[in-house]
N, CA, C and O atoms as CSV, one atom per row, in Angstrom:
chain,resi,resn,atom,element,x,y,z
A,1,MET,N,N,74.176,-17.141,25.876
A,1,MET,CA,C,73.902,-17.916,27.062
A,1,MET,C,C,73.142,-17.053,28.055
A,1,MET,O,O,73.304,-15.833,28.094
A,2,TYR,N,N,72.339,-17.687,28.829
A,2,TYR,CA,C,71.519,-17.043,29.841
A,2,TYR,C,C,71.885,-17.687,31.159
A,2,TYR,O,O,71.303,-18.705,31.533
A,3,GLY,N,N,72.862,-17.098,31.884
A,3,GLY,CA,C,73.408,-17.785,33.038
A,3,GLY,C,C,74.194,-18.984,32.539
A,3,GLY,O,O,75.113,-18.838,31.734
A,4,ASP,N,N,73.837,-20.166,33.013
A,4,ASP,CA,C,74.465,-21.396,32.534
A,4,ASP,C,C,73.614,-22.099,31.497
A,4,ASP,O,O,73.961,-23.198,31.063
A,5,LEU,N,N,72.502,-21.492,31.086
A,5,LEU,CA,C,71.619,-22.109,30.104
A,5,LEU,C,C,72.060,-21.758,28.686
A,5,LEU,O,O,72.520,-20.648,28.420
A,6,ILE,N,N,71.913,-22.716,27.793
A,6,ILE,CA,C,72.131,-22.450,26.378
A,6,ILE,C,C,70.773,-22.131,25.778
A,6,ILE,O,O,69.822,-22.900,25.921
A,7,LEU,N,N,70.692,-21.009,25.116
A,7,LEU,CA,C,69.413,-20.565,24.568
A,7,LEU,C,C,69.165,-21.180,23.201
A,7,LEU,O,O,70.087,-21.363,22.407
A,8,ALA,N,N,67.913,-21.491,22.943
A,8,ALA,CA,C,67.509,-22.002,21.641
A,8,ALA,C,C,67.400,-20.834,20.667
A,8,ALA,O,O,67.162,-19.694,21.066
A,9,ILE,N,N,67.577,-21.136,19.394
A,9,ILE,CA,C,67.483,-20.129,18.342
A,9,ILE,C,C,66.188,-20.352,17.578
A,9,ILE,O,O,65.911,-21.464,17.129
A,10,TYR,N,N,65.399,-19.301,17.430
A,10,TYR,CA,C,64.106,-19.382,16.758
A,10,TYR,C,C,64.045,-18.402,15.596
A,10,TYR,O,O,64.050,-17.192,15.822
A,11,PRO,N,N,63.987,-18.887,14.354
A,11,PRO,CA,C,63.703,-17.980,13.250
A,11,PRO,C,C,62.208,-17.648,13.293
A,11,PRO,O,O,61.370,-18.545,13.379
A,12,ILE,N,N,61.886,-16.371,13.233
A,12,ILE,CA,C,60.479,-15.954,13.316
A,12,ILE,C,C,60.152,-15.003,12.175
A,12,ILE,O,O,61.041,-14.405,11.567
A,13,ILE,N,N,58.871,-14.877,11.900
A,13,ILE,CA,C,58.400,-13.984,10.835
A,13,ILE,C,C,57.181,-13.220,11.345
A,13,ILE,O,O,56.322,-13.768,12.036
A,14,ASN,N,N,57.134,-11.953,10.987
A,14,ASN,CA,C,55.995,-11.121,11.353
A,14,ASN,C,C,54.866,-11.412,10.370
A,14,ASN,O,O,55.041,-11.253,9.162
A,15,LYS,N,N,53.711,-11.836,10.876
A,15,LYS,CA,C,52.579,-12.222,10.036
A,15,LYS,C,C,52.023,-11.042,9.244
A,15,LYS,O,O,51.433,-11.236,8.181
A,16,GLU,N,N,52.203,-9.821,9.748
A,16,GLU,CA,C,51.643,-8.643,9.086
A,16,GLU,C,C,52.597,-8.024,8.064
A,16,GLU,O,O,52.169,-7.625,6.981
A,17,THR,N,N,53.874,-7.943,8.398
A,17,THR,CA,C,54.821,-7.238,7.540
A,17,THR,C,C,55.741,-8.166,6.741
A,17,THR,O,O,56.346,-7.743,5.756
A,18,GLY,N,N,55.847,-9.434,7.165
A,18,GLY,CA,C,56.767,-10.361,6.510
A,18,GLY,C,C,58.207,-10.221,6.970
A,18,GLY,O,O,59.086,-10.938,6.492
A,19,GLU,N,N,58.459,-9.289,7.910
A,19,GLU,CA,C,59.806,-9.111,8.443
A,19,GLU,C,C,60.261,-10.413,9.100
A,19,GLU,O,O,59.486,-11.080,9.785
A,20,LYS,N,N,61.518,-10.759,8.883
A,20,LYS,CA,C,62.079,-11.967,9.476
A,20,LYS,C,C,63.196,-11.586,10.425
A,20,LYS,O,O,63.927,-10.625,10.186
A,21,LYS,N,N,63.324,-12.344,11.503
A,21,LYS,CA,C,64.452,-12.168,12.398
A,21,LYS,C,C,64.659,-13.448,13.188
A,21,LYS,O,O,63.844,-14.368,13.131
A,22,ILE,N,N,65.738,-13.494,13.909
A,22,ILE,CA,C,66.067,-14.657,14.732
A,22,ILE,C,C,66.156,-14.185,16.168
A,22,ILE,O,O,66.797,-13.179,16.468
A,23,ILE,N,N,65.502,-14.927,17.055
A,23,ILE,CA,C,65.588,-14.607,18.474
A,23,ILE,C,C,66.199,-15.799,19.207
A,23,ILE,O,O,66.078,-16.943,18.768
A,24,GLN,N,N,66.846,-15.517,20.314
A,24,GLN,CA,C,67.379,-16.551,21.181
A,24,GLN,C,C,66.636,-16.473,22.495
A,24,GLN,O,O,66.484,-15.405,23.088
A,25,MET,N,N,66.174,-17.639,22.938
A,25,MET,CA,C,65.353,-17.652,24.139
A,25,MET,C,C,65.356,-19.048,24.738
A,25,MET,O,O,65.555,-20.038,24.033
A,26,SER,N,N,65.140,-19.116,26.012
A,26,SER,CA,C,64.996,-20.395,26.683
A,26,SER,C,C,63.773,-21.124,26.137
A,26,SER,O,O,62.752,-20.495,25.857
A,27,VAL,N,N,63.864,-22.428,25.985
A,27,VAL,CA,C,62.713,-23.200,25.517
A,27,VAL,C,C,61.551,-23.081,26.494
A,27,VAL,O,O,60.399,-23.298,26.118
A,28,HIS,N,N,61.842,-22.745,27.725
A,28,HIS,CA,C,60.793,-22.589,28.735
A,28,HIS,C,C,60.023,-21.283,28.572
A,28,HIS,O,O,58.889,-21.159,29.035
A,29,ASP,N,N,60.651,-20.305,27.908
A,29,ASP,CA,C,60.041,-18.977,27.789
A,29,ASP,C,C,59.383,-18.704,26.444
A,29,ASP,O,O,58.643,-17.728,26.321
A,30,ILE,N,N,59.625,-19.528,25.439
A,30,ILE,CA,C,59.188,-19.196,24.084
A,30,ILE,C,C,57.668,-19.133,23.951
A,30,ILE,O,O,57.160,-18.250,23.261
A,31,GLN,N,N,56.933,-20.030,24.583
A,31,GLN,CA,C,55.470,-20.007,24.457
A,31,GLN,C,C,54.885,-18.727,25.033
A,31,GLN,O,O,53.962,-18.145,24.463
A,32,GLN,N,N,55.417,-18.296,26.149
A,32,GLN,CA,C,54.963,-17.034,26.747
A,32,GLN,C,C,55.277,-15.871,25.810
A,32,GLN,O,O,54.461,-14.960,25.671
A,33,TRP,N,N,56.444,-15.886,25.166
A,33,TRP,CA,C,56.817,-14.825,24.234
A,33,TRP,C,C,55.843,-14.778,23.064
A,33,TRP,O,O,55.405,-13.700,22.662
A,34,TYR,N,N,55.497,-15.958,22.508
A,34,TYR,CA,C,54.530,-15.996,21.401
A,34,TYR,C,C,53.165,-15.445,21.834
A,34,TYR,O,O,52.504,-14.754,21.059
A,35,GLU,N,N,52.744,-15.745,23.054
A,35,GLU,CA,C,51.461,-15.223,23.555
A,35,GLU,C,C,51.501,-13.701,23.685
A,35,GLU,O,O,50.506,-13.026,23.423
A,36,GLU,N,N,52.646,-13.165,24.087
A,36,GLU,CA,C,52.797,-11.721,24.256
A,36,GLU,C,C,53.059,-11.001,22.931
A,36,GLU,O,O,52.939,-9.778,22.860
A,37,ASN,N,N,53.414,-11.740,21.891
A,37,ASN,CA,C,53.747,-11.163,20.583
A,37,ASN,C,C,53.006,-11.917,19.486
A,37,ASN,O,O,53.631,-12.611,18.685
A,38,PRO,N,N,51.665,-11.787,19.437
A,38,PRO,CA,C,50.869,-12.599,18.512
A,38,PRO,C,C,51.118,-12.282,17.038
A,38,PRO,O,O,50.749,-13.078,16.174
A,39,GLN,N,N,51.731,-11.145,16.731
A,39,GLN,CA,C,52.020,-10.810,15.341
A,39,GLN,C,C,53.210,-11.599,14.789
A,39,GLN,O,O,53.454,-11.588,13.583
A,40,TRP,N,N,53.945,-12.278,15.657
A,40,TRP,CA,C,55.103,-13.076,15.257
A,40,TRP,C,C,54.778,-14.555,15.359
A,40,TRP,O,O,54.025,-14.984,16.234
A,41,GLN,N,N,55.364,-15.334,14.441
A,41,GLN,CA,C,55.212,-16.788,14.497
A,41,GLN,C,C,56.514,-17.431,14.045
A,41,GLN,O,O,57.367,-16.782,13.440
A,42,ARG,N,N,56.652,-18.702,14.345
A,42,ARG,CA,C,57.837,-19.454,13.935
A,42,ARG,C,C,57.904,-19.495,12.410
A,42,ARG,O,O,56.902,-19.761,11.746
A,43,ASP,N,N,59.085,-19.230,11.860
A,43,ASP,CA,C,59.282,-19.265,10.417
A,43,ASP,C,C,59.792,-20.654,10.027
A,43,ASP,O,O,60.995,-20.909,10.000
A,44,TRP,N,N,58.847,-21.537,9.727
A,44,TRP,CA,C,59.201,-22.919,9.412
A,44,TRP,C,C,59.880,-23.047,8.065
A,44,TRP,O,O,60.451,-24.098,7.771
A,45,SER,N,N,59.839,-22.008,7.227
A,45,SER,CA,C,60.554,-22.075,5.952
A,45,SER,C,C,62.063,-22.130,6.180
A,45,SER,O,O,62.821,-22.555,5.308
A,46,GLU,N,N,62.483,-21.698,7.357
A,46,GLU,CA,C,63.898,-21.773,7.716
A,46,GLU,C,C,64.274,-23.159,8.220
A,46,GLU,O,O,65.456,-23.449,8.409
A,47,GLY,N,N,63.281,-24.019,8.442
A,47,GLY,CA,C,63.544,-25.373,8.922
A,47,GLY,C,C,63.798,-25.400,10.408
A,47,GLY,O,O,63.688,-24.384,11.095
A,48,CYS,N,N,64.136,-26.570,10.892
A,48,CYS,CA,C,64.393,-26.700,12.323
A,48,CYS,C,C,65.804,-27.194,12.599
A,48,CYS,O,O,66.182,-27.347,13.761
A,49,ALA,N,N,66.593,-27.449,11.556
A,49,ALA,CA,C,67.987,-27.835,11.724
A,49,ALA,C,C,68.768,-27.307,10.532
A,49,ALA,O,O,68.300,-27.354,9.395
A,50,SER,N,N,69.940,-26.813,10.804
A,50,SER,CA,C,70.759,-26.339,9.692
A,50,SER,C,C,71.471,-27.517,9.048
A,50,SER,O,O,71.649,-28.555,9.686
A,51,PRO,N,N,71.883,-27.373,7.790
A,51,PRO,CA,C,72.571,-28.476,7.121
A,51,PRO,C,C,73.795,-28.970,7.884
A,51,PRO,O,O,74.154,-30.143,7.777
A,52,GLY,N,N,74.435,-28.102,8.647
A,52,GLY,CA,C,75.594,-28.517,9.431
A,52,GLY,C,C,75.243,-29.423,10.591
A,52,GLY,O,O,76.130,-30.059,11.160
A,53,GLU,N,N,73.980,-29.500,10.954
A,53,GLU,CA,C,73.568,-30.327,12.086
A,53,GLU,C,C,73.063,-31.693,11.659
A,53,GLU,O,O,72.832,-32.558,12.504
A,54,VAL,N,N,72.889,-31.902,10.358
A,54,VAL,CA,C,72.287,-33.116,9.870
A,54,VAL,C,C,73.367,-34.015,9.291
A,54,VAL,O,O,74.281,-33.542,8.616
A,55,GLY,N,N,73.262,-35.310,9.554
A,55,GLY,CA,C,74.189,-36.245,8.930
A,55,GLY,C,C,74.912,-37.117,9.931
A,55,GLY,O,O,74.877,-36.882,11.139
A,56,ASP,N,N,75.551,-38.103,9.409
A,56,ASP,CA,C,76.302,-39.046,10.218
A,56,ASP,C,C,77.569,-38.375,10.746
A,56,ASP,O,O,78.310,-37.755,9.983
A,57,TRP,N,N,77.817,-38.500,12.048
A,57,TRP,CA,C,78.944,-37.797,12.657
A,57,TRP,C,C,80.282,-38.247,12.089
A,57,TRP,O,O,81.195,-37.434,11.949
A,58,LYS,N,N,80.414,-39.537,11.757
A,58,LYS,CA,C,81.700,-40.018,11.227
A,58,LYS,C,C,81.975,-39.415,9.856
A,58,LYS,O,O,83.103,-39.018,9.562
A,59,ASN,N,N,80.954,-39.348,9.025
A,59,ASN,CA,C,81.138,-38.752,7.697
A,59,ASN,C,C,81.495,-37.283,7.803
A,59,ASN,O,O,82.383,-36.808,7.095
A,60,ARG,N,N,80.814,-36.558,8.680
A,60,ARG,CA,C,81.111,-35.133,8.833
A,60,ARG,C,C,82.528,-34.930,9.344
A,60,ARG,O,O,83.243,-34.046,8.871
A,61,LEU,N,N,82.937,-35.748,10.311
A,61,LEU,CA,C,84.271,-35.616,10.887
A,61,LEU,C,C,85.348,-35.916,9.852
A,61,LEU,O,O,86.301,-35.151,9.704
A,62,THR,N,N,85.199,-37.032,9.134
A,62,THR,CA,C,86.229,-37.399,8.160
A,62,THR,C,C,86.211,-36.497,6.928
A,62,THR,O,O,87.251,-36.318,6.294
A,63,ASN,N,N,85.081,-35.932,6.575
A,63,ASN,CA,C,85.044,-34.982,5.455
A,63,ASN,C,C,85.754,-33.685,5.810
A,63,ASN,O,O,86.457,-33.105,4.982
A,64,LYS,N,N,85.568,-33.237,7.036
A,64,LYS,CA,C,86.177,-31.983,7.459
A,64,LYS,C,C,87.662,-32.159,7.774
A,64,LYS,O,O,88.474,-31.272,7.506
A,65,HIS,N,N,88.006,-33.317,8.348
A,65,HIS,CA,C,89.379,-33.611,8.754
A,65,HIS,C,C,89.732,-35.014,8.252
A,65,HIS,O,O,89.591,-35.981,9.001
A,66,PRO,N,N,90.184,-35.144,7.012
A,66,PRO,CA,C,90.391,-36.459,6.403
A,66,PRO,C,C,91.266,-37.415,7.212
A,66,PRO,O,O,91.063,-38.626,7.129
A,67,GLY,N,N,92.201,-36.938,7.966
A,67,GLY,CA,C,93.062,-37.800,8.769
A,67,GLY,C,C,92.314,-38.592,9.840
A,67,GLY,O,O,92.801,-39.620,10.310
A,68,TRP,N,N,91.139,-38.114,10.219
A,68,TRP,CA,C,90.369,-38.799,11.256
A,68,TRP,C,C,89.882,-40.169,10.803
A,68,TRP,O,O,89.687,-41.050,11.641
A,69,GLY,N,N,89.681,-40.376,9.508
A,69,GLY,CA,C,89.243,-41.681,9.010
A,69,GLY,C,C,90.227,-42.764,9.395
A,69,GLY,O,O,89.832,-43.845,9.832
A,70,GLU,N,N,91.515,-42.474,9.232
A,70,GLU,CA,C,92.561,-43.448,9.585
A,70,GLU,C,C,92.612,-43.669,11.098
A,70,GLU,O,O,92.786,-44.797,11.558
A,71,ILE,N,N,92.461,-42.610,11.855
A,71,ILE,CA,C,92.469,-42.734,13.325
A,71,ILE,C,C,91.296,-43.599,13.782
A,71,ILE,O,O,91.463,-44.458,14.647
A,72,LEU,N,N,90.127,-43.385,13.218
A,72,LEU,CA,C,88.956,-44.179,13.599
A,72,LEU,C,C,89.136,-45.643,13.210
A,72,LEU,O,O,88.722,-46.530,13.956
A,73,LYS,N,N,89.745,-45.910,12.059
A,73,LYS,CA,C,90.002,-47.296,11.646
A,73,LYS,C,C,90.964,-47.983,12.611
A,73,LYS,O,O,90.745,-49.132,12.997
A,74,LYS,N,N,92.029,-47.281,13.002
A,74,LYS,CA,C,92.996,-47.853,13.944
A,74,LYS,C,C,92.341,-48.111,15.300
A,74,LYS,O,O,92.611,-49.133,15.931
A,75,ALA,N,N,91.492,-47.206,15.750
A,75,ALA,CA,C,90.802,-47.395,17.028
A,75,ALA,C,C,89.887,-48.602,16.966
A,75,ALA,O,O,89.767,-49.342,17.943
A,76,ASP,N,N,89.245,-48.806,15.836
A,76,ASP,CA,C,88.351,-49.954,15.670
A,76,ASP,C,C,89.141,-51.259,15.709
A,76,ASP,O,O,88.686,-52.243,16.292
A,77,LYS,N,N,90.320,-51.270,15.091
A,77,LYS,CA,C,91.146,-52.476,15.049
A,77,LYS,C,C,91.790,-52.788,16.401
A,77,LYS,O,O,92.147,-53.938,16.658
A,78,SER,N,N,91.942,-51.795,17.260
A,78,SER,CA,C,92.650,-51.989,18.524
A,78,SER,C,C,91.841,-52.778,19.545
A,78,SER,O,O,92.362,-53.139,20.600
A,79,GLY,N,N,90.604,-53.042,19.252
A,79,GLY,CA,C,89.756,-53.772,20.210
A,79,GLY,C,C,89.026,-52.806,21.090
A,79,GLY,O,O,88.824,-51.648,20.723
A,80,GLY,N,N,88.632,-53.264,22.233
A,80,GLY,CA,C,87.929,-52.396,23.167
A,80,GLY,C,C,86.456,-52.267,22.869
A,80,GLY,O,O,85.632,-52.419,23.770
A,81,SER,N,N,86.106,-51.996,21.649
A,81,SER,CA,C,84.710,-51.851,21.269
A,81,SER,C,C,84.297,-53.042,20.422
A,81,SER,O,O,85.041,-53.492,19.551
A,82,LYS,N,N,83.120,-53.535,20.686
A,82,LYS,CA,C,82.595,-54.669,19.929
A,82,LYS,C,C,81.753,-54.217,18.735
A,82,LYS,O,O,81.277,-55.048,17.961
A,83,SER,N,N,81.567,-52.899,18.583
A,83,SER,CA,C,80.741,-52.404,17.477
A,83,SER,C,C,81.529,-52.484,16.175
A,83,SER,O,O,82.758,-52.420,16.177
A,84,LYS,N,N,80.825,-52.622,15.085
A,84,LYS,CA,C,81.438,-52.655,13.747
A,84,LYS,C,C,81.217,-51.307,13.083
A,84,LYS,O,O,80.081,-50.929,12.798
A,85,MET,N,N,82.291,-50.588,12.839
A,85,MET,CA,C,82.194,-49.283,12.181
A,85,MET,C,C,82.485,-49.458,10.713
A,85,MET,O,O,83.320,-50.274,10.325
A,86,GLN,N,N,81.791,-48.686,9.897
A,86,GLN,CA,C,81.995,-48.716,8.461
A,86,GLN,C,C,82.391,-47.328,8.009
A,86,GLN,O,O,81.773,-46.344,8.414
A,87,TYR,N,N,83.412,-47.237,7.177
A,87,TYR,CA,C,83.898,-45.939,6.702
A,87,TYR,C,C,83.874,-45.876,5.215
A,87,TYR,O,O,84.249,-44.858,4.633
């Protein structure tokens, strides 16, 4: 963290040596950093989201904590929400 800011994570690669590393920086500062460090570029082979960030939140929650499926079903049956959830 940078003060109260959450820093973005950037996988980068050195265009000359192939060295890879990860830097954390404010999204507001990254373009300036790239201008000051032209030998480095974003390493897109690492992607832009990790597998843990992709997917339906209900599936991830119930896969990690199976008891949550039953809790979500009971919450759906209790009313309050007009949405139809599928599990």
